[in-house]
C-alpha positions in Angstrom: -9.3 11.2 -49.6 -11.3 8.7 -51.7 -9.9 7.4 -55.0 -11.2 9.2 -58.1 -12.8 6.0 -59.5 -15.2 6.1 -56.5 -16.8 9.3 -57.8 -18.5 7.6 -60.8 -20.3 4.3 -60.2 -20.0 2.0 -63.2 -23.7 1.0 -63.2 -24.8 4.6 -62.9 -22.5 5.8 -65.6 -23.5 3.0 -68.0 -27.2 3.8 -67.4 -26.6 7.5 -68.3 -24.9 6.6 -71.5 -27.6 4.1 -72.4 -30.2 6.8 -72.0 -28.3 9.2 -74.3 -27.2 6.6 -76.8 -30.6 6.2 -78.7 -30.4 10.0 -79.5 -27.1 9.6 -81.3 -26.8 8.6 -85.0 -27.0 5.0 -85.7 -23.6 3.3 -85.8 -22.2 5.5 -83.0 -19.7 3.9 -80.7 -18.7 5.3 -77.3 -16.6 4.3 -74.2 -16.1 5.9 -70.8 -12.8 5.6 -68.9 -12.4 7.1 -65.4 -9.8 6.6 -62.7 -7.9 4.1 -64.9 -10.9 1.9 -65.4 -13.4 1.5 -68.2 -16.8 2.1 -66.9 -18.9 1.6 -70.0 -18.7 0.8 -73.7 -21.7 1.0 -76.1 -22.2 0.4 -79.8 -20.9 -2.3 -82.1 -17.4 -3.2 -81.1 -17.1 -0.4 -78.6 -15.2 -2.7 -76.4 -12.2 -2.1 -78.6 -12.6 1.7 -78.8 -9.5 3.7 -77.8 -8.0 7.1 -78.2 -6.0 5.7 -81.2 -9.1 4.5 -83.1 -9.5 6.5 -86.3 -12.3 9.1 -86.1 -12.5 9.0 -82.3 -13.1 12.3 -80.5 -11.8 12.5 -76.9 -13.5 14.5 -74.2 -11.6 14.9 -70.9 -13.1 14.5 -67.4 -11.1 16.5 -64.9 -10.9 16.7 -61.1 -9.0 19.3 -59.2 -7.4 20.5 -62.4 -6.1 17.1 -63.4 -7.5 14.8 -66.2 -9.0 11.8 -64.5 -10.8 10.2 -67.4 -12.1 10.4 -71.0 -15.2 10.0 -73.0 -14.5 8.4 -76.4 -17.0 9.1 -79.1 -17.0 7.9 -82.7 -19.9 8.8 -84.9 -20.5 7.0 -88.2 -18.6 8.6 -91.2 -21.7 10.1 -92.6 -22.4 12.1 -89.4 -21.1 15.6 -89.2 -18.0 16.1 -87.0 -19.5 19.0 -85.3 -22.4 16.9 -84.1 -19.9 14.6 -82.3 -18.5 17.7 -80.5 -21.9 18.8 -79.3 -22.9 15.4 -78.1 -19.6 14.9 -76.4 -19.6 18.2 -74.7 -23.1 17.6 -73.5 -22.4 14.1 -72.0 -19.1 15.2 -70.5 -20.7 18.3 -68.9 -23.3 16.0 -67.3 -20.7 13.5 -66.1 -18.4 16.3 -64.9 -21.2 17.8 -62.7 -21.8 14.5 -61.1 -18.0 14.0 -60.5 -17.6 17.4 -58.9 -20.7 17.0 -56.8 -19.5 13.6 -55.6 -16.1 15.0 -55.0 -17.6 17.8 -52.9 -19.6 15.3 -50.9 -16.6 13.2 -50.3 -14.5 16.2 -49.2 -17.2 17.3 -46.7 -17.4 13.8 -45.4 -13.6 13.6 -45.1 -13.4 16.9 -43.3 -16.2 15.9 -41.0 -14.5 12.6 -40.3 -11.2 14.4 -39.7 -12.9 16.8 -37.3 -14.6 13.9 -35.5 -11.3 12.1 -35.1 -9.7 15.3 -33.8 -12.5 15.7 -31.3 -12.2 12.1 -30.3 -8.5 12.6 -29.8 -9.1 15.7 -27.8 -11.7 13.9 -25.7 -9.4 11.1 -25.0 -6.7 13.6 -24.1 -9.0 15.5 -21.8 -10.1 12.2 -20.1 -6.5 11.1 -19.6 -5.4 14.5 -18.3 -8.2 14.7 -15.8 -7.5 11.2 -14.6 -3.9 11.9 -13.8 -3.4 12.6 -10.1 0.3 13.4 -10.1 1.8 16.6 -11.7 4.4 14.5 -13.5 1.7 12.3 -14.9 -0.3 15.3 -16.1 2.8 16.6 -17.8 3.5 13.2 -19.5 -0.1 13.0 -20.7 0.1 16.5 -22.2 3.3 15.8 -24.1 2.0 12.5 -25.3 -0.5 14.5 -27.5 2.4 16.0 -29.4 5.1 13.3 -29.5 5.1 11.2 -32.7 2.4 13.2 -34.5 2.8 13.9 -38.2 3.9 17.5 -37.7 7.1 19.4 -37.0 7.2 18.8 -33.2 10.5 17.1 -32.6 10.9 18.1 -28.9 8.5 18.8 -26.1 8.8 19.8 -22.4 6.7 20.8 -19.4 8.2 23.2 -16.8 6.7 23.7 -13.4 6.8 27.1 -11.8 7.8 27.5 -8.2 5.4 30.0 -6.7 7.9 31.0 -4.0 10.7 32.3 -6.2 9.2 32.2 -9.7 11.8 29.7 -10.9 11.0 26.9 -13.4 11.9 23.2 -13.2 11.9 20.8 -16.1 9.7 17.8 -15.1 8.9 16.0 -18.3 10.2 16.0 -21.9 10.6 14.0 -25.1 13.0 14.2 -28.0 16.6 13.1 -28.7 19.0 14.9 -26.3 16.0 16.9 -25.1 17.1 17.2 -21.4 20.3 18.9 -22.4 18.7 21.1 -25.0 15.9 22.3 -22.7 18.5 22.9 -19.9 20.3 25.2 -22.3 17.0 26.9 -23.1 16.0 27.6 -19.6 19.3 29.3 -18.9 18.9 31.6 -22.0 17.7 35.2 -22.2 15.0 34.0 -24.6 13.5 31.8 -21.9 13.2 34.8 -19.6 11.4 36.7 -22.3 9.1 33.7 -22.9 8.2 33.7 -19.2 7.1 37.3 -19.5 4.9 36.6 -22.5 1.4 36.1 -20.9 -0.2 34.4 -23.9 2.5 32.3 -25.4 3.7 32.6 -29.0 5.4 30.9 -31.9 9.0 31.8 -32.8 10.0 30.4 -36.2 13.5 31.0 -37.6 14.9 31.0 -34.0 18.3 32.0 -35.3 16.9 35.4 -36.2 15.9 36.2 -32.6 18.2 38.8 -31.0 17.7 37.0 -27.6 19.0 33.7 -29.0 22.7 33.1 -29.2 22.6 29.5 -30.3 22.6 28.0 -26.8 21.7 24.7 -28.4 21.8 23.6 -32.1 18.8 21.3 -31.7 16.1 24.0 -31.9 15.2 26.0 -34.9 11.6 26.9 -34.0 9.6 27.2 -30.7 6.0 27.2 -29.6 5.3 27.9 -26.0 2.2 28.4 -23.9 1.9 29.1 -20.2 -0.1 26.7 -18.0 -2.5 29.1 -16.3 -5.4 28.7 -14.0 -7.4 31.7 -12.6 -5.0 33.8 -10.6 -1.9 31.6 -10.9 0.7 30.6 -13.4 1.6 26.9 -12.9 4.2 26.4 -15.5 4.9 26.3 -19.3 4.5 23.9 -22.3 7.4 24.3 -24.8 7.4 22.6 -28.2 10.5 22.7 -30.5 11.3 21.8 -34.1 14.5 21.2 -36.0 13.0 23.1 -38.9 13.0 26.9 -39.3 9.3 27.1 -40.2 8.2 24.5 -37.7 4.8 25.7 -36.4 1.6 27.1 -37.7 -1.5 28.9 -36.3 -3.2 25.5 -36.4 -0.5 24.0 -34.2 -1.0 26.9 -31.7 -4.8 26.5 -31.7 -4.6 22.8 -30.9 -2.0 23.4 -28.3 -4.1 26.0 -26.6 -7.0 23.6 -26.3 -4.9 21.0 -24.7 -3.1 23.4 -22.4 -6.3 24.8 -21.1 -7.4 21.4 -20.0 -3.9 20.4 -18.8 -3.6 23.5 -16.6 -6.8 22.6 -14.7 -5.7 19.0 -14.4 -2.3 20.1 -13.2 -3.9 22.3 -10.5 -6.1 19.4 -9.4 -3.1 17.1 -9.3 -1.1 19.6 -7.2 -4.1 20.0 -4.8 -4.4 16.2 -4.5 -0.7 15.8 -3.9 -0.9 18.5 -1.2 -3.9 16.8 0.4 -2.0 13.5 0.3 0.9 15.1 2.1 -1.2 17.1 4.6 -3.0 14.2 6.1 0.1 12.0 6.9 1.8 15.2 8.2 -1.3 15.8 10.4 -1.1 12.2 11.7 2.5 12.6 12.5 1.8 15.8 14.4 -0.9 14.0 16.4 1.5 11.1 17.1 4.2 13.5 18.2 1.7 15.2 20.5 0.8 11.9 22.0 4.4 11.0 22.6 5.2 14.5 23.9 2.4 14.3 26.5 4.7 12.0 28.5 8.5 12.0 28.4 8.3 8.3 29.4 6.5 7.2 26.2 8.3 9.5 23.7 8.8 7.7 20.5 6.2 4.9 21.2 3.9 6.1 18.4 6.8 6.3 16.0 8.2 2.9 16.8 5.0 0.8 16.9 4.3 1.5 13.2 7.8 0.3 12.3 7.3 -3.1 14.1 3.7 -3.5 12.7 4.8 -2.9 9.1 7.8 -5.2 9.5 5.5 -8.1 10.8 2.8 -7.3 8.2 5.3 -7.5 5.4 6.4 -10.9 6.6 2.8 -12.1 6.6 2.3 -10.7 3.1 5.3 -12.6 1.8 4.3 -15.9 3.4 3.4 -18.3 0.6 2.1 -21.1 2.8 0.6 -21.6 6.2 -1.8 -19.4 8.1 -1.0 -16.2 6.1 -0.7 -17.6 2.6 -3.9 -15.7 1.6 -3.0 -12.5 3.4 -2.0 -9.6 1.1 -0.8 -6.1 1.8 -0.8 -3.6 -1.0 0.4 0.0 -0.8 -3.0 1.2 0.3 -3.2 -1.2 3.2 0.3 -0.4 4.3 -0.7 3.2 4.5 -3.8 2.3 6.5 -1.8 0.2 8.9 0.9 2.9 9.4 -1.7 5.6 10.1 -3.5 3.3 12.5 -0.3 2.5 14.3 0.6 6.1 14.7 -2.8 7.0 16.1 -3.4 3.9 18.2 -2.8 5.8 21.5 -4.5 9.1 20.5 -7.0 8.5 23.4 -4.1 9.1 25.8 -4.2 12.8 24.9 -7.0 13.2 27.5 -5.6 10.7 30.0 -4.2 12.5 33.1 -0.4 12.7 33.0 0.0 11.5 36.6 -1.7 8.3 35.6 0.3 7.8 32.4 3.5 8.6 34.1 2.8 6.8 37.4 6.2 5.3 38.2 5.5 4.1 41.7 2.4 3.0 43.6 2.4 6.2 45.7 3.2 8.5 42.8 0.6 11.1 41.9 1.5 14.7 41.4 4.5 13.8 43.5 5.8 10.6 45.1 4.1 10.4 48.5 6.7 8.1 49.7 8.7 11.2 50.6 5.9 12.2 53.0 6.0 8.8 54.6 9.8 9.2 54.9 9.2 12.4 56.9 6.8 10.6 59.3 9.4 7.9 59.9 11.9 10.7 60.6 9.5 12.0 63.2 9.3 8.5 64.8 13.1 8.4 64.9 13.1 11.7 66.6 10.6 10.6 69.2 12.6 7.4 69.8 15.7 9.6 70.4 13.8 11.8 72.8 12.4 8.8 74.7 15.9 7.4 75.0 18.0 10.4 75.9 15.4 12.7 77.4 16.3 15.5 75.1 20.0 15.6 76.3 22.5 14.4 73.7 25.1 13.8 76.5 22.8 11.8 78.7 22.8 8.0 78.9 19.8 5.9 79.4 19.1 2.3 80.2 16.8 2.4 77.1 19.8 2.6 74.7 19.3 -0.9 73.6 15.6 -0.4 73.0 16.3 2.8 71.1 18.6 1.0 68.7 16.1 -1.7 68.2 13.4 0.9 67.4 15.7 2.5 64.8 16.4 -0.8 63.2 12.8 -1.7 63.0 11.9 1.7 61.6 14.6 1.3 58.9 13.4 -2.2 58.0 9.8 -1.1 57.8 10.6 1.9 55.6 12.8 -0.1 53.3 9.9 -2.7 53.0 7.4 0.1 52.1 9.9 1.6 49.6 10.2 -1.8 47.9 6.5 -2.4 47.8 6.1 1.1 46.3 8.2 0.1 43.2 5.6 -2.4 41.9 8.3 -4.8 40.7 7.0 -7.9 42.5 3.7 -9.5 43.5 2.2 -8.3 46.8 1.2 -11.4 48.8 -1.3 -11.6 51.6 1.6 -11.6 54.1 2.9 -8.4 52.6 -0.6 -6.9 52.9 -0.7 -7.8 56.6 2.7 -6.3 57.2 1.7 -3.0 55.4 -1.5 -2.8 57.6 0.6 -3.4 60.7 3.0 -0.7 59.8 0.1 1.6 59.0 -1.5 1.1 62.5 1.4 2.9 64.2 0.8 6.4 65.4 2.8 9.6 64.9 2.3 13.2 66.0 2.0 16.0 63.5 3.1 19.6 64.0 -0.3 20.4 65.6 0.2 17.6 68.1 -2.4 15.4 66.5 -1.9 11.6 66.7 -2.4 10.0 63.3 -2.0 6.6 61.6 1.5 6.3 60.0 -0.3 5.5 56.6 -3.5 6.9 55.3 -6.2 4.5 53.9 -5.3 5.6 50.3 -1.7 5.0 50.9 -2.4 1.5 52.2 -4.7 0.9 49.2 -2.0 1.8 46.7 0.8 0.0 48.5 -1.3 -3.2 48.4 -1.7 -3.1 44.6 -0.9 -6.8 43.7 1.1 -6.1 40.5 2.4 -2.9 38.8 1.9 0.6 40.0 -1.8 1.3 39.0 -4.7 0.7 41.3 -8.1 -0.5 39.9 -9.4 3.0 39.3 -6.2 4.2 37.6 -6.1 1.1 35.4 -9.6 1.8 34.4 -8.6 5.3 33.4 -5.7 3.9 31.4 -7.9 1.4 29.7 -10.3 4.1 28.8 -7.8 5.4 26.3 -8.7 2.6 24.0 -12.4 3.6 24.1 -11.4 7.2 23.5 -9.2 6.3 20.6 -12.2 4.6 18.9 -14.5 7.5 19.7 -12.0 10.1 18.4 -11.2 8.2 15.2 -14.8 7.4 14.6 -15.5 11.2 14.3 -13.0 11.5 11.4 -14.7 11.1 7.9 -11.9 8.9 6.6 -12.0 8.3 2.8 -12.9 4.7 1.7 -9.3 3.8 1.4 -8.7 4.5 5.1 -11.9 3.1 6.4 -10.1 0.4 8.5 -7.9 2.8 10.5 -10.3 2.9 13.5 -10.6 -0.9 13.6 -6.9 -1.5 13.5 -6.1 1.3 16.0 -8.8 0.4 18.4 -8.0 -3.3 18.7 -4.4 -3.2 20.1 -5.6 -4.1 23.6 -8.0 -6.9 22.6 -7.1 -10.5 23.5 -7.5 -13.6 21.4 -9.6 -15.2 24.1 -12.0 -12.3 24.3 -10.9 -11.0 27.7 -9.3 -7.9 26.4 -10.6 -4.4 26.2 -12.4 -2.2 25.2 -14.9 -4.4 23.3 -13.9 -7.9 24.4 -13.4 -9.2 20.8 -12.0 -12.6 20.1 -9.4 -13.7 17.6 -12.0 -14.5 14.9 -13.5 -11.0 15.3 -10.2 -9.3 14.8 -8.5 -8.7 11.5 -4.9 -9.7 11.0 -3.7 -6.1 11.0 -5.4 -5.5 14.3 -3.8 -8.6 15.8 -0.4 -7.4 14.4 -1.0 -4.1 16.2 -1.3 -5.8 19.6 2.1 -7.6 19.1 3.8 -4.5 18.0 2.4 -2.4 20.9 3.4 -5.0 23.5 6.9 -5.7 22.2 7.7 -2.0 21.9 6.5 -1.4 25.5 8.5 -4.3 26.9 11.8 -3.3 25.3 11.4 0.5 25.6 14.1 2.2 27.6 11.9 5.1 28.7 9.2 3.5 30.9 8.9 5.0 34.4 7.8 1.8 36.2 10.7 -0.5 35.2 14.0 -0.8 33.4 14.2 -1.6 29.7 13.9 -5.4 29.2 16.2 -7.6 27.4 15.1 -9.5 24.3 15.0 -12.8 26.2 12.9 -11.3 28.9 10.5 -9.7 26.5 10.1 -12.9 24.4 9.6 -14.9 27.5 6.8 -12.5 28.7 5.1 -12.6 25.2 5.4 -16.4 25.1 3.4 -16.6 28.3 0.9 -14.2 26.7 0.7 -16.5 23.7 -0.1 -19.5 26.0 -2.7 -17.5 27.9 -4.6 -16.5 24.7 -3.5 -12.9 25.0 -1.8 -12.5 21.6 -2.1 -14.4 18.3 0.2 -17.4 18.5 0.7 -17.8 14.8 1.7 -14.2 14.4 4.0 -14.4 17.3 5.7 -17.5 15.8 6.1 -15.6 12.5 7.5 -12.6 14.5 10.2 -15.0 15.9 10.9 -17.3 12.9 11.3 -14.4 10.5 13.6 -12.5 12.8 11.4 -9.4 13.1 12.2 -9.1 16.8 16.0 -9.1 16.1 15.8 -6.7 13.1 14.0 -4.2 15.2 16.3 -4.7 18.2 19.4 -4.1 16.1 18.0 -0.7 15.0 16.5 0.6 18.3 17.7 -1.3 21.4 20.8 -0.8 23.4 23.5 -3.5 23.0 23.0 -4.5 26.6 19.4 -5.5 25.8 20.2 -7.7 22.8 21.0 -11.1 24.2 20.7 -14.5 22.5 17.2 -15.8 22.1 16.5 -19.6 21.7 13.7 -19.1 19.1 13.0 -22.8 18.7 12.1 -23.0 22.4 9.1 -20.7 21.8 7.8 -21.8 18.4 4.8 -24.1 18.0 
């Protein structure tokens, strides 16, 4: 509210008195005081005129029933006293009209300003509520609009309703000892009645309620409103006061406006939270499905993210060297974790017999068993040739028979060893395989056939590993399929790098990797991290069908050669070793027999 003195401007008041003054008898003196200040003084020594001056008549100026000023009027002695009263009343009436008009104008302005401020506060509150993406943050923003205001709200709380069992949980509150007081409230019969009240209410003089048995001495008055969106009750706002007459209809009206916005914001926050939970859960389901496709790679898509995040964190913490400028915020950590879980999603369409191919002759079954049967037929034929079909007979061919058996056993053992894929197949090995394959055997129909088919020869002659060229191409195709599958997902902007990180785990630093032949400069640091994580997990995994789980020394030695060959990022591999990422992971996931001493210095640089 403006000060009373502001309702009469000195210059204007003096001008009005100057206009009226010539109409008064000569020798008249007057002075105007308002709001503790003298605004004008006219006539002779009017400057010294006061209420105590002999012959002065006083005319009061009031505002809202209180005297705020006076008009002092002293006519000359010869003038009639009644004339002074007429003139005084006339001038005061004029001034009083101006004062009241100005007061009304100021009141309207103040009310307008107060309304504007209230609207601005509400607009700010609405903006803050709608920008809160977590239920607890929405509740905190709502309570912020009541805490510390110049009203009777001493306590506030927001309860969330569980749709499954209709129970209520306290998630945010303010006020001294509020947690304990609201815990007492929620256990009372009154709270149960409040829940059943669909529109909320005010309960002043709480002690008079038959449902309240003094569960807490903190509360004397309550105001509550449900947080409702169409078709669903999300929770409740409860305000409390230490005073028996704590809340008014105006408090309820303001609270209703805020609660209507808060309920929508709360619903949006719950939907956002659900969305944030659904996508990672979906990713985990896909990762589990990838691992479940093959019992030999179970857990791979869960362990690779762990290694990748550990190494990325070390790069993030580096304050000098190649990774000083690399940063990893929570958003990027999430991207890297999702990419690592989905990096093998293309394997979902890769045939199981290729993924699980444990030996060179393995397909739907290990064809070495068929070859073993053919060798058994050759042993039978050798026995028949030696003994003529009679087990008691002797033959001069006994020595030749034993030699044939020995040769058959050696040849089969050789083929069985070649089938494992543990060692390099040399040209000499190939010639021996071809020589063995040229032998003939008779099938059940009496047909004479080569001991090994062309396809069996082809697979047994695979130089390294168990996959032939066509099968390796099928396996490598999973990286292409991973990129194609992930490219079809409309990732939000925050996850836009998932495809790049996931699709680059088989690229090489020298550009000879697949599927796109990218070089180190074309690959991001997270994509290069993915490659190291994928390789290290594969080398140390205990569940691969084509070899036993490797020791740390063996795995580091293999990766060291990859570093020299331009297969993996050398600086990241050095960080992987120097920061002990390899050992930290091993202590959590590897068998004790795999964890041997690694001479890290030997491999650095």
